[in-house]
N, C-alpha and C positions, 0 to 999 in steps of 0.2 A: 188481576194479573197485569204485570208490567208490560207496557206497550213495547218497550225495546226488546223484551224476551220474545214476544210474538214475531216481531220483524226478524229477529235473529234465527229463530228455529222453525219458522213457517216455510218449509221446503217440501218438494214432492217426496213421498215415502210410502212404503208398503203398510198394509193393515195387519200383516202377520197372522193370517189364519193358517199359515204354514211356513215352514222354513225347510229348504230353500223356497223362496217365493216363485210362483209359476214362471215369470220371465227368465229366471235363472236355472230352470231345470236343464240338466244335461241329457237331451233327448237322444244323442248319438250313442250313449252307453246304455240306453233303456231298450228293453224288448218285452214283448208280452210274456214270453217264457219266464223271464226274470221276475216279472210282476207276479205271476202265478206261484213261482217258487217262494217269494216272500209272503204272499198271501197264505200259503199252506203253513209256513213256519210260524207266522203270527197267530193263526187260528189254533195251531197245536199248543202254543205257549199260553194262550189267554182265554180260549173259549170256555173252558170248564171253571175258570176262576172269575173272569170279568164278564164273559159274554161278548157279543159284537154289537155294533151300531149299524143301522141302515139309514142312508139319506136317499130319498126318492124324489127325483126332480119331475114335476108336473108342469110343463112349459107353457100351456095355453092361457091366453088372456083375451077377453072380449074387446078391450081397448088399450091403447098404448099410453102408459104414464111416462111423461118426458123427463122424470128425475131418475128413472130406473136404468141400471147397468147390467141387469140379469139377462141370461139367455131365455128368450121367450118367442112364442109364435102367436101373432095376433089373428084371431078368427072368431066369428060368431057361429060357426058350424060345429055343432056338438056331436056330429057323426064321427069326429076325430077321436072321441073318448075311447070307444071300444077297442080299435086296433092298437092304441097306445097302451092301454091296460094289458092287453094280450102280450105286447112286446116286452113290457116290464116283467111280466111273469116268466116269459121265455128267458130273459137275461138272468133272473133269479135262479131258475132251474139250472142254467149253465154253471153258475157259481156253486150251487148246492152239490152238483155232480162232481165238482173238483175237491170238495171237502170230505174228510174221512168219516165224519159223523154229523148228526143233525146239529146245526148251529143253535146256540142259546142267544136269543135276541134281548139285549138290554135296552136299546133305544131304537125307536123309529121316528124319523122326522120327515114330514111331507112339506117340501118347499117348491118354489116356482119362480116365474110364472104365477099362476093362481090355482092352488090346489082345489079351492071351492068352485072352480069352473066345472069340475066333474060332479056328476050326480051322486046321490047317496048310494045308489045301486052299484055304480062302478067303483066307488071308493070301498064299499064292502067287498066286492069281488077281489079287488087288489089286496086288501089286508087278509082276507080269508086265504087267498092263494099264497101269500107270503108265509102265514103262520102254519099252513098245512105241511110245510117242509121244515119246520123249526119248533123249538120250545121257547116259551117265554121265561125270562129270568124272574126270580121271585120279586125283585125290586125294579121291574121294568118301568120305563118312562116313554110313553108315546105322545108325540106332539105334532101340531100342524099349523100352517099359516093360513089365516082366513081373510078374505076381502070383505069388509063390512057391508059393501053394497050388494053382494050376491050370496053371502053365507046364509043358509036356511036353517031353521030349527031342526028340520029332518036330518041335515048333514051333521049338525052338532050332536044330535041324539044317536045317530048311527055310529059315528066315530067314538062317542062315549061308550056305547055298548060293546065296541071292539077293544076297549081298554085305554083309549086316549083320555088323558086328564089335563093336558096343557094345550092351550091355544094362544096364538099371538095374532093380533089384528093390526093391520097397517093403517095408521092414522095420518102420519106425516105432519099436517097442520090444519087448523080449522078455518083459517082466513080464506074467504072466497077469492081474493086476489091471487093468493099463492096457489090455491087449488086450480084456478083457471090456467095459471102459467104452467103448471105441471100436468095438466089434463087429468086431474083426479078429483072430480066433483063428488064430494062425500059429506053430506050434512051430519052434524053431531047426532041427530036422532038415529041415524043408521048404526053408528058406533054404539050408542047407548042400548039400542034394541038387541044387538048380537051379544053385547057384554052381559046384559041381564039374562038373556036366554042361557048363556054358558053357565052363569052362576046358578040359575034355577035348575039346570040339568045336573050340576054337581061337579063341574070342572074345578080342580083344586089350585090351578095356576093359570091365571088369565093375564096375558101381557099386551101392552100397547107399544107400537113402534112410532116414535116421533123423530122428526129430522130438523136440525137447525142449519141455517146457511142456505135455505132454499131461495129461489129468485123472488124479489120484492118483499121478503120476510122482514118485519120490523120487530122491535123489542116487545111492543104491545101484543103482537101476534103470538109470540112464545108464551107470554104471561097468560093470555086468553086460553091458549091450547092447554096449558098445564092446569089452569083453574078448572076447565071443563073435565080434563082427565081426572083430577082429584075427586070430582063429584061421582065418578064411576068406580073409583078405588080399585084399579087393577093391581095384581100382586107383584108384577115386575114391569119394568119399562126399559126399552132400548131408546137412548137419546143420541141418535147418530149424527155425526157431521156429514153433511151432504158431500158426496164424492163426485166432483165434476170431472168426468172423463169422456168428453164427447168424441175423442179420437178412437175409441173402441168400436170396431166394426159391428153394425147392427144395433148400436146404442140409440135410444130414443131422445138423447139430450140435445134437442135442436129447437125447442119451443120458446127459447128466450135467448137474450144476448149475454155475453160474459159480464157486461157492465150492470146487468140486473141482479147479479149475485153478490150478497154481502161478503166482504173480504177482511182479512187481518183483524184489526181491533174491533171493528163493527161486528164481525162474525163471532169473535170470542166473547163479546158482551152478551150475545144471544145465549151462548153456552153457560156463562157464569150466572146469568139470571135464571136460566132453567135449572141448573144444579142447585142454586140457592133455594128455589121454590120446592124442588123435589125433596131436598134435605129437610126443609121446614115441615113437609107433610109426611115425614117418617120413612122416606126412601133412602137406602144406603147405597153408596157408590160401589159397584162390583166390577173389578177389572177396568176395561176401557169401554165407555159408552153405555154401560148397563147400570141399572138401579133396581133394588128390590126391597120389599118390606121384610121385616125380621122373620116372619113366619114362612116365607117362601124358601124353597129348597136351594135356590141359587145363593141366597144369603148364608144359609147353613153351610154349604160346601165351601164358600169363600172363607168363612170364619174358621172352618176345620181344615183349611189348606187342601181341599180336594177338588177345587174348581179346575175345569179342563177347557181347552179351546181347540177347535178344529175348523174344518170348512163349513160346519153347521153353525159356527159361532161359539158362544160360551155354553158349557154344559155342566150340570151339577155332579156328573160322575164321568170317570174316564173309562174308555175301552181302547185297547191297543189297536184293534182292527175296526175300521169303518169301511163298509162297502157302499159305493154310490151307484144307484140304479137310475137309468134314464139318460136322455140326451144331455151332454155336456157335464154330467156328474163326475166328481173326483172321488176316488177311493184312496184310502190311507192304511197301509199295513204297519205303520211306524217306520219300517225299513225302506219303504218306497211309496211313491204316489203314482196313480194311474188315472188318466182322464178319458172319458168317452168322447166319441165324435160329436160335433156340435150341431149337425142338421138332422132333422127327423128322418129325412129320406135315407141318409147314410146309416143312421141308427137301425132302421128297418132292414136295410140291405145286408148289413153285417150279421144281424140276428137270423135272417133267413138262411144264411150260409152256415149257421151253427157256430159262429165265432163271437167271442167277447168283443163288444164294440169299442175297445180301448185303442186310441190312436197315438197317445204320447204319454210320457211319464218321467219319473226320475228315481234312480236308485241312490239312497242316501249313503254317503261316505262316513267313516268313523268321525271325521271332523264335523260333518253336517249334523250328526246325531248329538254331539256335544253342544253345538251352537243352538240347535233346535230346543234343547232342554232349557238352556239359559233364557232364550226368548220366551218360551212357554212360562217359565217361572216369573219373569218380569210382567208378562201380560196378565197372568192369573193371580199372582201373589204380591206384585209390586216389590219383589226382591229376588236376588239370586246370589249364590256363593260358589266359591271354587276351593273349598277346603279339602275335598276328596280328589284323589288322583284322576278319577274318571270324569271330573268336571273341568280339568285344566286343558288348555290347548296352547300351542306354540305362540300365537299372536296375542295372547291375553294381556301381557304387559302394555302393548300398544293400545289395546282397547281401553284399559284403565287410564292410561295417559290421556287419551282423547276425552274420557268422561270427567276428568278433573275440572274441565271448564264448566260442566254442568253442576259440579259440586260447588264451585265458586259462585254460581248463579243461584244457589239455594234450592236446587231441584232434586238432588240426591245426596246421600252420604256414602262414602267408601271407607270402610274400616273392618278390621278383622276378617279379611278375605271375603267381604260381603258388600253388595250394593243394596241400598234400601231407597226406594222412591219416596220422597217426601210429598206432603199434600200439594205443595206448589208445583211439583214435578209431574203429577198424574196426567194433566192435559198434554204433556210432552212425552208420554211413555213410548210412542212410536219412534221418536227421535232417539230415545235411550236405547231401544232395541236396535236401531240402525247402526249404533256403534259396534254391536256384536256381529252385524251382517257382513261377514268377510267377503262373500261373493259380490255384494253390492259395491264394496270398497275397492275390490280388485278390478271391477269393470263398471264404471258409471254408465247409466243409460244414455244412449245417443239420441233417443227420441222420447217423447212423453209416454211414460208407463204408469205412473202412480198419481193419485190425488194428493192435495196439499195436507200436511200433517196437522195443521192447526185450523 
């Protein structure tokens, strides 16, 4: 990758798990009643054909990882498990009471925090409680995030017996220097153990999450991490760029200095080396930051143009409605977004009053819906077009004009009312999406909001 392109395009920008991005939600025009209205509309339109997705946030962690920007609560007190599971099931009941029939669940994803902080018994109680008020879609996909240091064989077996077939383990990097800096001491043996357990039990998609751009990370660290990963042969990989966002309240990113973090050309070399090694070992690049073997469902969906992206990340199938349960979770009805309160105390308080714990959101305008689809196309298929009337918007000529510079740089092609991202442009897909982000262009951030795009 050319150094001058990195310097040119390495700017703060969103990761586009949604459009509009959260800082640009119009909270003044949002209300809980409007959220419920769009929830019911979306459910009516899509439940019988697609089913719905559930994201369940399990926020507890026993120790703080200083690279993490997620909503979490650090505690070693496992007495917090029971009341939180009860609260999740209370919230789920509130949603089920709003829907006209039993939901058909296509996807469940347990995220965190650390989902494997919870005992097998509590995880079973949660899933049994969820499924007691729903049907499973014929082609359902249940997944969870596991911490290699505390995931037990019992948890893996329990969740497998409940229908979970996909698990992702957070690896980050195997260098002891890097692990010390990010407060995530995790030997290769632990990752190998849980990976082999998952294979033995019968999980069909095992993922590892790796991060490049971490403090003190060197080229040889990335090579070593991917060589070790290759020996375990996971089905898919997330190869994330470290998002340095220490300004976010409650963020743990304080265990190192800015000068300890690889930047610009140095950081991009880490990515290029990682991508080269992954490709050499049979992993195909899927959307942004993701790689999969040909037999994995993520590769199949990408090849068949069915890849989807939402607040859970990339998914091999689309549902119009995603309900987020738990503290800070975000729900998506396609027509609106709704986010839950961010502290556990508030979350419990709202549920005790019999209210959905939603505190903010955004109702998408007709323009938002068009832009959202273009950005989704670019993130999932590396292309988008405006041949149909319902894909055109008033400011499109200005967007195309702005993108001509990227065409000159060999990152994209623009022809026949279609943009195609070229191989050289894939690392800059966030920048390409930013050209479509009308809200960002109309009002540039006055303070730090986003991580760097490269």
